[in-house]
C-alpha positions, 0 to 999 in steps of 0.5 A, spaced: 745 452 569 747 451 562 753 456 562 760 453 563 762 455 570 769 454 571 769 454 579 764 448 579 769 444 575 774 445 580 769 444 585 767 437 583 774 435 583 775 436 591 767 434 592 769 426 594 774 428 599 769 433 602 764 428 602 769 423 606 769 428 611 762 429 612 762 425 619 768 428 621 765 435 621 759 432 625 764 429 630 768 436 630 762 440 631 765 445 625 768 445 618 774 441 618 780 445 617 782 441 610 775 442 607 777 450 608 784 449 605 781 445 599 776 450 598 781 456 599 785 452 594 780 453 588 779 460 590 771 459 592 772 464 598 774 469 593 767 469 589 765 476 592 772 479 593 773 485 589 777 484 583 781 490 586 784 485 592 785 479 587 777 477 587 773 474 582 766 478 583 763 472 580 755 472 578 750 470 583 748 464 579 755 461 578 756 462 586 749 459 588 750 453 583 757 451 587 754 452 594 748 447 591 754 442 589 758 443 595 751 442 600 750 435 596 757 433 599 757 436 606 751 441 607 755 443 614 761 445 610 756 449 605 753 452 610 759 455 614 763 456 608 757 460 603 756 465 609 764 466 610 764 467 602 758 472 602 760 476 607 765 479 602 759 482 598 757 486 604 764 488 606 765 491 599 760 496 601 764 499 607 769 504 607 775 504 603 779 504 610 775 498 613 776 494 606 784 495 606 784 493 614 780 487 612 783 485 606 789 489 605 794 484 608 791 478 606 785 477 601 783 470 603 781 473 610 773 472 611 768 474 616 763 470 620 757 474 622 751 474 627 747 479 625 740 479 629 741 485 634 743 481 640 748 486 642 748 492 646 752 499 645 754 505 647 755 511 642 762 515 643 766 519 639 768 516 633 764 510 633 761 505 639 763 501 644 760 494 643 758 488 648 755 482 647 754 474 646 753 474 639 750 467 637 749 463 631 756 465 628 757 459 623 764 458 621 767 463 626 772 458 628 775 459 621 774 467 621 778 473 622 773 478 623 766 478 625 760 482 622 755 483 628 748 487 628 745 492 633 740 497 633 742 505 633 737 510 634 737 517 630 736 524 633 728 523 631 729 516 636 728 512 630 731 505 630 736 504 625 739 497 624 746 497 623 752 492 622 759 493 625 765 489 623 770 487 629 777 483 628 778 476 631 783 479 636 777 483 639 772 477 641 773 470 643 769 463 641 764 460 646 764 452 644 756 451 645 754 448 638 751 442 639 745 440 634 741 435 631 742 438 624 748 442 621 752 439 626 759 440 623 757 448 621 761 450 628 755 455 629 758 458 635 757 464 640 762 470 639 763 473 646 765 481 645 766 485 651 767 493 651 770 493 644 771 500 640 768 500 633 770 506 629 765 509 625 768 507 618 767 500 620 759 501 621 754 501 616 746 502 616 743 495 613 738 500 610 743 504 606 746 497 604 739 495 601 738 501 597 745 503 594 746 509 599 752 505 602 759 509 603 763 504 598 758 505 592 763 509 588 769 504 589 767 499 584 763 503 578 764 498 573 762 492 578 756 487 576 755 485 583 756 491 588 750 495 585 745 491 589 742 490 595 746 486 600 741 481 603 739 477 597 747 475 596 748 474 604 742 469 603 743 466 597 746 460 600 740 457 604 736 455 598 742 453 594 744 448 600 737 446 601 737 444 593 743 441 593 741 436 599 735 435 595 738 433 589 743 428 593 737 425 596 734 423 590 740 420 588 741 416 594 734 414 594 734 411 587 741 407 588 738 404 595 731 402 592 735 399 586 738 394 590 733 394 596 730 387 598 724 386 603 727 383 609 721 378 610 719 377 603 725 378 598 721 382 594 724 387 590 722 394 592 723 398 586 718 394 583 712 396 587 708 402 585 709 406 592 717 407 591 716 409 583 711 414 585 715 417 591 721 418 587 717 421 581 714 426 585 720 428 589 724 428 583 720 433 579 719 437 585 726 438 586 727 440 578 721 445 579 725 448 585 732 448 581 728 452 575 725 457 580 731 458 584 735 459 577 730 464 575 730 468 581 738 468 581 739 470 574 734 476 576 739 478 581 744 478 576 741 482 571 739 487 576 746 488 578 749 488 571 744 494 570 746 497 577 738 497 578 735 497 585 729 493 586 722 495 588 719 493 594 715 488 591 721 485 587 725 484 594 719 481 597 718 476 591 726 474 591 726 473 598 720 469 599 721 465 592 727 462 596 723 460 602 718 457 597 723 453 594 726 450 600 719 448 602 719 444 596 726 441 597 724 439 604 718 436 602 721 432 597 727 429 602 721 428 607 717 424 602 723 419 600 726 419 608 719 416 610 720 410 606 727 409 607 727 404 612 730 403 619 737 401 616 738 409 614 737 411 621 744 408 623 749 414 624 754 412 619 748 412 613 748 418 608 740 418 608 739 420 615 744 426 615 741 429 608 734 428 612 737 432 618 740 437 614 735 438 609 730 440 615 735 445 618 735 449 612 728 451 613 729 452 620 733 459 619 729 466 620 730 468 613 727 461 610 721 460 615 715 460 610 710 461 615 713 468 615 715 469 608 708 467 605 705 473 610 710 478 606 708 476 599 701 475 601 701 482 604 705 485 598 700 482 593 694 484 596 697 491 597 698 491 604 703 495 608 709 491 610 708 488 617 715 490 621 714 484 625 716 480 619 723 480 618 
């Protein structure tokens, strides 16, 4: 980005400490508390918090640039923390009563999520009874609430994908996160058993995508809440992949400048293949950044106009991010393939970046095989396939 980003300036001051904690995050299998404290300390958690509760209502491009920088230091921290932040954007679409319960006593309150509809529910007067082992809840150890996904049915028997918001007192955390990538993200399972969720803490996802949510009238002057929730929820995935790839280029450059072939003493930087590899990866990562920044700025512009995108634009935005991730992962893997055996040592940054990069492409939202079908069908005038998320 070319515009000044004050939050990014604050973030850069604490990035060396967060980078130093990357190994600790992997050992703990969750984000270290000191990382959370440092990030809360600069106010990044308030990026999408409504100004009415002391928030910043930051633009999406500014936020995404911060998450890219954070990922270059510790992608596990970025993964969990970006989601804790973006859920505030979702919460601003809920009822005033729900928002007061959520932020009223503590504006630094954050939520983790598990939004695949794994849970079961029973419709009761005034809400639902919810039960489920809700997996993939990144950062749940640091969350005061959780947003869970489930399917309701209307009178016509049609499925309505919905979200329910549940306080920390009503769930427990199952310590089951053992992963080769994003080891420190604490992406654990939340166990919820027979919890009542009142109607004011439930929203249909479709309403949050198309501007029918109950919170729309609360912030008439906001530049970020008159938008679909999903691009904000998912913006961190591509930003993280970009940040890791940009860092990998730097790590490769520094390593290669001083690398000597063990058996011949030859300077690696003077041979042609490393020159070609770093050139192509560098340009691929630059292209990914340009592509993402264009998309992020479109989100911003639509939000400022209070304009909801049409189906093609939503598909375009969604799949742009997945394609940018594909480019970033290719760039990282091209460099990793020739970084040598010493970079497989567990303390080396290169192997961690490689694992984290490939993990950014593993999320359901970033699967390019799915995304290519979504945009391909749209381009050819076909109806969306409901089997594709």
